[in-house]
N, C-alpha and C positions, 0 to 999 in steps of 0.2 A: 555267507557274506563275502562279497568281493572286496577288493581293496578300494575303499571310498575315501574321498577327500573330506576333511573337516569342513563344516559349513555353519550356517545360522543355527541349525538345530542338531548338530552332531559334534561331539568333542571326544578325542582319544587321550587316554592316560595309560602309561605303562603299568603303574601300580597305584594302589589307593593311598591317599594322604588326607588327613582330616581337613587340611586347608582347602580341599576341593569342594567342601560343603558350599562355598560361595557360588559355585557353578549352579547349584540347585536353585539358589535365589535368582541368579542371572537368567536361567531358562524360564523359570516360573514368571518372572516379570516381563518376559518377551513373548515368544510364540510357543514356548515349551520346547522340549528337545530330549536328547538321550546322551548320557555320559557313559562311555564304554571304558571299562577298566581291564587292563591286560591287552591293549592294542597299541601298536606303535603309531607314530605320526603319519606313516605312509599307509596306514590301514591294515597292516599285517598283524594277525592275531599271534601274540606271544604267550598268552595265558597268564593265570595267577595261581599260586600254590594254596591260597586260603579262601577259596571261593565260598565254602560253606559258612565260614566265620563272617565274611563280608555280607552274605545274604541276610544275616541277622543284625549285624552291627550297623550297617549303613542307614537303614530306616530309623533306628533308634537315635543315632547321632543327628540325622536330618531333622527329626521332630524337635529335639532339644535346641538345635541351632536356628531353625528356620520356622518352625511351627507347622510344617507340612511334611507328609509322609509319601515319598516317591515310590513307585513300584520298582522293585528290584528283582532280577532274575539271573540265573546262571545259564549261559549259553555254551555250546561246545563246537569247535571246529578242529578238524584234523587231530582229535584226541586231546585238544587243549581247552580247558575251561576258562571262561572270562565272564565278567560281570557287565550287565546292561542296567543302567539306572534311567528309568523313564520319568520325565517331569512334565506334568500338564501345565499349560498356561493358567495363571491365576487372575481372577478378577480384581483381587486386592493386592496391595503392595506387600511383597515378601522380603524380609530382611534376614541377614545372617549375622548373628552376634551384634545386632544393632546397626549394621551397615547395609546399604542397598546396592544391588548390582544389576546390571542389564546386559544381556547378550546382544551384541550388535555385530552382524556379519559373522566372522569367525573369531571375534575377540570378546573379552569380558571387560566391562567398564564399571568402575566404582562411581556412583552418582553422588555429586556434591553440588552445593550452591544452587544456582538457577536451574541447572539440569535436574537435580533432585526435586526442587519445587515443581517444575513442569511435570515431572513424572508422577508425583503424588496427586497433582491436580487432575492429570489425565485419568489416573486409575479411579479417582473419585467422581469422574464424569463432570468436572467443574473446570471453569477457566479463571484466570487470575482476577479478572474484573468482578467476580462474584463475591469476593471476600468482604466481610463486614468491617467497616471503619468505626470502631467503638466510640471515639471522641467526637464524631461528626453529629450534627443535628440538622433539623429542617431548616434552621436559619442560615445554614450554608448553601442552600438551594436558591438560585436566582429565579424570581418570578418571571423576569424578562426572558431568560433562556428557556423556561418551560413554555411560555406563551409562544415563543419563536418556534419551538418543536411542534406544538399543537397546530399552529397555522400551516406549517410545511406538510404535516401529516394529513391534514384535511384536504389541502390542495392536491396532494398525491393520491387522494381517495383511499387512504389506508387507515384513516380514523374517521369516525362519524362526527358530524358538526356539533353534536352534543358535548364533545370533549371540552369545548370552550367553557362550559359551565361547571366543570369538575375542579376540585381543589388540586393543588400540586401534590398533596399527600396521596390522594386517590390515584392520580396519574402514575406517580412513581410506584405505587403498590401494584397496579395493574401491569406495569412494565416489568415487574419482577426486580425492581431496583431497591426495594426495601423489604424487610421481613415483617412477620406478624407483629413484632414488638415495635415497629417503626424505625428500626436501625437501618442505616443507609449502607449500600454497597459502595465499593470503590468506583464502579461504573457510574452510579448516580452522581458522585462528586466530580468525576472527570467530565461527564456530559453537561451537568447543569450548575456547577459551582463557579463563582467568581474567584474562589480561593483554591481552584484545582491545582495550582502550582505549589500551594502550601502542603497538600497531601501527596503530590508528586512533582518534585522540582524539575523533572525532565519533560513534563508535559507542555513543551514549548516548541513551536514551529519556527525554526531558524531559516531565514532567507538571506543570501548574500550575493552581491554583484562583484565578480572578480575580473581582474585584468589579465596580466600575462601569466600569473602563477598563483598557486594557493596562498602565497604570502602577500599577494597584491589584492587586498580586500578594499574595494572602492567605497562601498556603503553596505549597510545591512539592516535587517529588521527581525525583532524577536516577537512573535505573535503569541500572546498568552490570553486566552479566553475560554469559556466553556466549549468543550469539543463540538457540541451540536452547532455552534456558531463559527467554528473555525474554518470549514471549507469556504464559506462566503468571504470571511476576513482575508484568507490567503489569496483568493482570486482577486479581490479588490486591491490588495497590495501589489500583486503581480501586474495588474493593469495599470496602476498609477505610477509604478517606479521601475519595473524590471522588464516587462515584455511590451512589444509594440502593437497597438491596435492598427490594423490594416484598413484604411478608408477605402470603401468600395462603393461604386454606384451600380446597382442592379436595376436596369430600367431607370425609373425615376426615384427609386428608393436609395437612400444613403445608409450604409451599414458600416460599423467599425468593429468587426470581430478581432479577437486576438490573432497573433501570428500562428499560434498553436491551436488546433481544434479544441474549442472550449469545453464541450461535453466530455471529450476524451481526457482532457487535462484535469477536469473536475474529478473524474473517476479515479484517476491516478493519485490525486491528492487524498480523496476519501479512503482509498485502499491503504495508503500510508498510515493514516490516522487510526483506522480500525484494526490494523494488523501489527501496529507498533508494540514492542515489548516495553511496557511502562516501567519496568524495573531497571531499564538500561538508560541510554543517553537520549539526546534530542533527535527529532527529525531534522535533517539538514538538506536544504535545497540550494545548490550553487548554480548561479546564472552566469554563464560565460558569453563571450561574443558569438560563439558558433554553436553552443549547445546548452542544455539545461540538465543538471544531474540532481536526482532526488535519491538520497540515502535514508533508508528507514531501518532502525535497529530491530532485529528479529528475523530469523531465517524462515524459510518455507516449512510448511507442515511436514511431519514425518512421512517419507515415502513420496513426496512431491519433488518434481524437477521444474525447471523453467519450461521444458517442452510440455509438461503436464498442463501448465497454465494456458498454453496456446490451443488446447483441445477441450471439448466439453468434459467438465470434471465436477466432482462433488465439492460443494462450498464448505470449507473447513475454516472456522474462525478462531483466531487466537484470543479474542475478546468477545465472547458470545453476546453479552448484553449490550455492549457498545454498538456491535454490528446490527443487532436487532433494532435499536433505536434509529440508526442511520437508514436502515431499510424502510422502516415505517415512515421516516421523513421524506422518503423518495430520493435519497442521496445516492443509493447503490441498488443494484439489481441482486436478486437472490439466485440460487442454484449455479453459482460459479460462472455467470455470464459476463462479468465485468470486463475481462480481456477481449471478449468478442466485441463489446461496445467500443473499446479503445481501438481495436483494429479497424472497425467499420469507420470511425471518425477520421483516422489518418488516411485510409484508402479513399474516402470520399473527396478529400482535398488533394490527392495525388502526392501525399507526403510519405516518407519512409516511416515504417513502423518503429516505435521506440525499442531500444535494446534493454533486456532485463538480464540481471545476473546476481548470484549470491556473492556477497563481498564483505569481508571483515566482519562477520557475524551478523550481517544485515542483508538488505535487499536493495540493489541499485537499479534505478531507471534512468536511462540516458535518452534525451530527446534532442534531435538535431534542430537547430534554428534555421531551417531552409529558407523560409520567406524573408526573414530578417537579413540573412546573408545575401540573398538575391537582390533585395532592395538597396543594399549598400554596394552592390557590385554591378548590377545591370537592371534595366527596367523590365518589369513583368507585366504583360497584359494577357488576360485570358478571355477570349470571345467565344461565345456559344450562340448558335442561331436556332430559334424555334419558329415554325410557321404555324400560327393559329389564327382565329378570327380576330383576336384582340391584339396579338403581338407578332411582329415579323422578326424582331431581333432583340436579343438581350445581351448587354455588354457589361462585363465586370472589370473595372479598372482598379489596379492596386497602385497606390501612390507612395513615392518616397517621402520621408518625414518632412523635408522642406516644402514639398508640394502640398502636403496636408496643411501645413501652417499658412502657406500663401492662400489657399482656399478658405481657411478659417477667417483670416484677416479681411479678405475681400467680401465675405458674407456680411461682416459688420460694416465695412466701408468700401464700397465699389470704386471710389474715386482715388484710392491710394495709388501713388506713383511707384515706379520701380525703385527709386531712391528711398522712398518712405518705407517700402516693404523690406529693403535691404537693412535699413536701420533697426527696424523692429525685430527682425529675425536674427540679426547678427551675422550676416554674410555680406559678400560683396555685391554691388549692383550687377556685375556681370554674371554672378551666380544666380541671382534672381531672374535675370534675362533668359538664362539657359532653361530654368525650370518653367518660366512662363511660356516659353516656346514649346516645351514638352506638353504642357497642359492644353495648349491651343491645338497641338497635333492630335491629342486624344479626343478633341472635340467637346471638352467640358467647359471651355473657357474662350471668350472672345472679347475684343476691345471695340467699344462703340465711340465713335467721334475722333477728334484730334488727339494727338499725344499730350497736349497741355490741359485741355479742358474736357477730354472724354472720360469714360468710365468703363469698368470691367462688368461683364455680364456672365454669370455662372449659368450654363445652359441647363444643367440638371436642377429641376425645381426644388427637389428635396434638400438642397444645400441652403435653403433660406434659414435665417436665424431662428432658433427654437425659442 
């Protein structure tokens, strides 16, 4: 044996001490490994004087302390005997005197609290959302939430239309959300109960609009509803209070998509909900003037990095049952394709990809508000031309907020004067004049008749009142 460095699977000790039995637990709970007795930290063999005794004593002590018997052998180098203790990885949790250890890198960690809970769940091939809530009953399950799921899943072609005729008890049982005795899992309550915050007070999606600093909270919303309905509620709240819909005319069609690509944003929101550690704190979305920050409690799966997410990867779920229901509802893609979908959404609109990082025990997503900032700093127009039999030009206009309001008012009343528009919008008449000129220059607005008795005409037909 050459002088090797200690690693994930190798540990050196100069001499045996019974306290090293916890290394047997740590190796067994990880990838397995070898504990070498009679070897210095630099890998040099110094030998032991009682090799024959240790060959018999260590297995007996290990069985008593950990319940497993490692393979122990005597090795020799340069006439010096030393001991090799080989520990195989265990499919089941292995404790040492009632405590659990885990080999991580070249260190040994004692597991406590959430780390221990996660470890025990992983070893039992279960996720936290699978545990049974003894006091819950089917009365806690919202009929509306279950119907909402069924309709979304049928629409996504991931459930047969016959599911509409099934009872909620039958649906939850088929989804694995209740056991044979009808007891409900934590996932069933999170997904479909109006009382989900009773069973998990942190199951709330917090959104806040911030000004100059973290202390400058302008307004906020706490969204509490069954998780299956939460993505839609969050998107609706963002559209109504936090993000700007960009009025666009594409040919004769008027559209008002959000400033951030909506399908990509929905994917980010869904990922936060299904990967959240529900034993921790709230999901927190901070909307600033120049960016949106979404922090979700719970780090990446073991062995994953941010770079892993950007490449094709295995789908690893923190909450397996919640993720399964979101997939069936058509909210997320399977096989780890979510980040490809996010990337495609931002690239399609020429926007920077969000930044992802592990931060403060959670996962942070930062999205720049490029369109919003551009609208408040300069005009943006994007014109593309296509030559076909039906169309020779397609123009997409992006309007500043005041311009959108002017168009909305003129759709309802084309006779409004500049002063009337200024009064209703709350800006100066000169400000209205400036934006009217911009709209006329874009070719979407023109004035017919005299200044006093004429009227405005919006050229795009699709702006007519709905």
